[in-house]
Steps between C-alpha positions, in 0.01 A plus 500: 500500500414636843743482791258268685482239224723227362533342157498139391871522418587621851307210649655247260851615588431482873358146470771371266776643721323391820538859619292494818577863584368611160194277541429665833531842337269399216244357744436855622411615147226431248563321171494702179376314192356583161308184415317208655778268384761711677286506815475120490878471462552735794265284707697192400827661614338615823401137563859389429632764739257382768621142454862613525429690823315203651789269410751739657280533808487120542877474460560772760264325741682170448835674552373663820374166630836342421677776694264450795579127502871572481472752784306254715753226425797717598334640815 
């Protein structure tokens, strides 16, 4: 495996553990796979990771809006 690639197992672990730092690191690399089936599974996990990131992004936006409302209320 090259230094600029990642394996299915690395991606699975990052998704299962919701390790956003690892996902960011993996996003800068290319997937390494040995079959079409493995490539499809990697794509599936990439889609899951994307959904996780979007969900976290929405939650952070909601939290920020809540803080803005709280700040405006206390000002």
